[in-house]
N, C-alpha and C positions, 0 to 999 in steps of 0.2 A: 479539383475547382474545374481544371481542364477536362476531366473525365465525365464530369459532370454535365459540361456543358454541348458533351459530344453527345450526349442519351437525352439533351432536351431538342435538338438539333433530330434526333431519330421520331420523336413524340409531334412536331409541328409536323413532321412528313407525313405522319399517321395519320394526321388531321385531315389531309389536303383530300378532297373525293377522287375516286379510281378513275385513271385515266380511261377514254373511251376503247373499247377495241377497236387495235388497229385492221384496214383492208385485209385480207390477204394477196401476198404481193404474186404479179404474175410469176410464172415458173420461167425461169429463166432456159435459152438451152446450154448445158455442158458443157465447156469448149472442150475442146481436143487435149487429151495429153499430151504435155513437152514431151519431146523425144530426147531419150537419156543419153549422153555423152559418153561412150563406150570407159570405163573406169581403165586408164592405163596411168602411168608414169609420165610425167613432161618428159618430153622428145628435149625442151631445151637441157634436163636435168642429166647429166654425164651417168651411165650405169657404173661403169669405173670408178672406183677411188679418184679423188683429187689428185691428180699430175704434180701438184705443186707440196703434196704432204711427202717427207720421205717413206 
């Protein structure tokens, strides 16, 4: 039953008149690329093993 109702919704949509073509959007200037931070380990994390571990 639910599947049939979904099909009926699609048929109703097909009966609607086609929408008028949208006017072309003005060409927006491309934003400058965001500066990528260098991929490096966080300075807050110690590189050596945790001193708390034996």
